[in-house]
MARDO-564743 format. One record per residue: residue in three letters; x, z, y of N, C-alpha, C, O in turn. Coordinates in steps of 0.02 Angstrom, whole numbers, padded with zeros to 5 digits, always signed. Each point is the difference from the previous one (the first is absolute). Layout:
N
ALAXZYXZYXZYXZY/...
//
This chain:
82
UNK+03445+04884+04913+00039+00053-00033+00069+00004+00033+00035-00050+00008/UNK-00017+00112+00009+00065+00012+00032+00056+00000-00053-00011+00024-00056/UNK+00069-00049+00074+00057+00006-00046+00016+00073-00012-00012+00042+00044/UNK+00039-00026-00102+00014+00070-00018+00048+00033+00048-00003+00060+00011/UNK+00049-00100+00019+00050+00030+00044-00033+00027+00063+00024+00049+00029/UNK-00080-00079-00007-00034+00024+00059-00048+00057-00015-00020+00036+00045/UNK+00002-00028-00108-00044+00055-00020+00037+00067-00001-00031+00052+00008/UNK+00095-00055-00019+00039+00062-00004+00019+00024+00069+00006-00039+00047/UNK+00004+00103-00042+00022+00030+00064+00072-00022+00013+00042+00006-00044/UNK-00028-00030+00103+00067-00024+00019+00025-00054-00048+00060-00003-00015/UNK-00105-00038-00007+00020-00053-00048+00054-00045+00026+00046-00018-00037/UNK-00051-00001+00100+00051-00044+00028+00067+00034+00003+00052-00030-00016/UNK-00051+00094+00037+00062+00037+00004+00033+00007-00068+00061-00007-00007/UNK-00102+00020-00043+00027+00006-00068+00029-00066-00023+00054-00002-00030/UNK-00089-00053+00044+00025-00066-00020+00065-00016+00036+00047-00027-00030/UNK-00043+00045+00094+00061-00013+00038+00058+00042-00027+00056-00026-00006/UNK-00068+00089-00011+00052+00042-00029+00024-00028-00067+00059+00001-00015/UNK-00107-00026-00024+00018-00028-00066+00043-00062+00008+00048-00011-00037/UNK-00064-00031+00086+00040-00060+00012+00070+00020+00022+00049-00029-00024/UNK-00043+00079+00068+00066+00023+00022+00040+00029-00058+00061-00008-00002/UNK-00095+00041-00044+00035+00029-00057+00025-00055-00047+00055+00005-00026/UNK-00096-00056+00015+00018-00054-00045+00053-00045+00029+00041-00028-00037/UNK-00041+00019+00102+00048-00044+00033+00050+00043+00039+00010-00010+00060/UNK+00021+00056-00094+00047+00046+00032+00062-00037+00025+00023-00047-00033/UNK+00001+00067+00089+00060-00030+00028+00060+00045-00013-00007+00061-00004/UNK+00067-00090-00003+00059+00042-00011+00017+00040+00062-00009-00023+00056/UNK+00033+00083-00066+00020+00043+00055+00071+00026-00014+00022+00001-00057/UNK+00011+00019+00110+00067+00027-00007-00005+00073-00021-00037+00039+00030/UNK+00076-00020-00081-00003+00067-00027+00042+00049+00040+00040-00019+00042/UNK-00049+00083-00057+00035+00053+00035+00075-00003-00012+00040+00011+00046/UNK-00019-00027-00108+00071-00003-00015+00034-00056+00040+00055+00009+00026/UNK-00088-00066-00021+00027-00056+00038+00008+00018+00073+00050-00017+00032/UNK-00100+00052-00004+00004+00021+00070+00058+00049+00011+00035-00005+00050/UNK-00026+00051-00097+00054+00049+00006+00069-00035-00003+00045+00018+00038/UNK-00037-00066-00083+00063-00036-00006+00014-00039+00064+00056-00002+00025/UNK-00108-00030+00002+00009-00038+00062+00020+00045+00059+00044-00018+00039/UNK-00076+00075-00033+00018+00045+00056+00070+00029-00011+00037+00009+00049/UNK-00018+00006-00111+00067+00024-00015+00052-00054+00015+00053+00014+00027/UNK-00070-00077-00044+00045-00055+00012+00009-00011+00075+00056-00014+00023/UNK-00109+00020+00016+00006-00008+00073+00042+00056+00030+00041-00012+00044/UNK-00052+00074-00067+00041+00056+00025+00073-00011-00017+00044+00014+00042/UNK-00029-00040-00102+00069-00014-00020+00030-00054+00046+00056+00007+00024/UNK-00095-00060-00012+00025-00055+00041+00012+00022+00073+00048-00022+00031/UNK-00092+00065-00006+00010+00025+00068+00062+00044+00004+00037-00002+00049/UNK-00027+00043-00101+00059+00045-00002+00064-00041-00003+00050+00019+00030/UNK-00051-00074-00068+00059-00042-00008+00010-00047+00060+00052-00033+00006/UNK-00102+00028+00037+00006-00043+00059-00016-00073-00014+00015-00043+00041/UNK-00045+00029-00098-00016-00069-00017-00072-00020+00018-00019-00058-00009/UNK-00020+00106+00033-00069-00016+00020-00002-00012+00075+00027+00042+00035/UNK-00054-00092-00009-00033-00059-00028+00045-00062-00001-00025-00056+00000/UNK+00090+00066+00000+00047-00056+00007+00011-00038-00066+00013-00060+00002/UNK-00017+00093-00058+00014-00030-00065-00063-00031-00029-00055+00024+00012/UNK+00063-00078-00050-00057-00032-00033-00031+00049-00050+00036+00038-00033/UNK-00102-00040+00026-00036+00048-00042+00023+00000-00072+00007+00053-00031/UNK+00006-00113+00002+00023-00002-00069+00069+00032-00009+00014+00028-00052/UNK+00028-00032+00103+00065+00032-00002-00007+00076+00004+00038+00037-00031/UNK-00086-00013+00071-00014+00071+00004-00023+00027-00067+00020+00054-00022/UNK-00063-00093-00012-00024+00020-00067+00059+00007-00047+00005+00050-00037/UNK+00040-00099+00036+00059+00003-00044+00046+00057+00016+00024+00034-00046/UNK-00011-00022+00110+00044+00055+00020-00030+00067-00018+00035+00046-00022/UNK-00101-00039+00031-00034+00063-00017+00003+00012-00076+00012+00056-00022/UNK-00024-00109-00016+00003+00007-00073+00070+00019-00023+00008+00041-00045/UNK+00043-00072+00075+00070+00018-00017+00015+00073+00017+00031+00035-00040/UNK-00054-00013+00098+00013+00069+00022-00035+00050-00045+00026+00055-00011/UNK-00083-00073-00016-00038+00044-00044+00024-00003-00073-00020+00040-00041/UNK+00063-00089+00026+00024-00007-00069-00051-00036-00044+00001+00007-00061/UNK-00045-00046+00092-00051-00035-00039+00025-00066-00027-00033-00030-00044/UNK+00089+00006+00068+00028-00063-00026+00061+00018-00042+00050+00025+00025/UNK-00056-00038-00089+00054+00016-00046+00018-00061-00040-00043-00040-00018/UNK+00107+00033+00004+00025-00057-00037-00032-00003-00070+00001+00050-00036/UNK-00028-00107+00019-00029-00009-00067-00067+00035-00010-00022+00008-00057/UNK-00010+00012+00110-00064+00036-00006-00054-00041+00035+00006-00015+00060/UNK-00058-00004-00096-00052-00041+00029-00064+00039+00015-00043-00024+00036/UNK+00037+00084-00063-00060+00039+00009-00050-00011-00056-00052+00034-00002/UNK+00066-00080-00043-00045-00015-00055+00025+00029-00066-00030-00012-00053/UNK+00084+00050+00055+00027+00030-00061-00046+00055-00026-00036+00032+00038/UNK+00039-00022-00103-00038+00054-00031+00045+00061-00004+00056-00004-00025/UNK-00080+00060+00051+00039+00061+00000-00016+00040-00062-00058+00015-00015/UNK+00110+00003-00023-00009+00041-00059+00022+00071+00017+00059+00014+00004/UNK-00107+00030+00007+00015+00068+00021+00014+00046-00059+00013+00059+00009/UNK-00015-00085-00070+00013+00042-00059+00075+00006-00012+00022+00042-00040/UNK+00018-00084+00072+00073+00001-00011+00032+00055+00039+00060+00009-00003/
//
């Protein structure tokens, strides 16, 4: 008696697709890619690419964008009813 997976059409392919779906790997999202390309364009414009350390470029880009604010952690709850 054949196993059920071999009785079905493309049984192996279906099993392989199911394994890939269950063991999904993390991927970089579109927003992350856009921020990275914007950050590189900023660093090239400022003349810090490729001379400055990457973590310093991240900090300078965040400062230029206004993303680093005193007393703001990013975990605050925004009340838009006020």
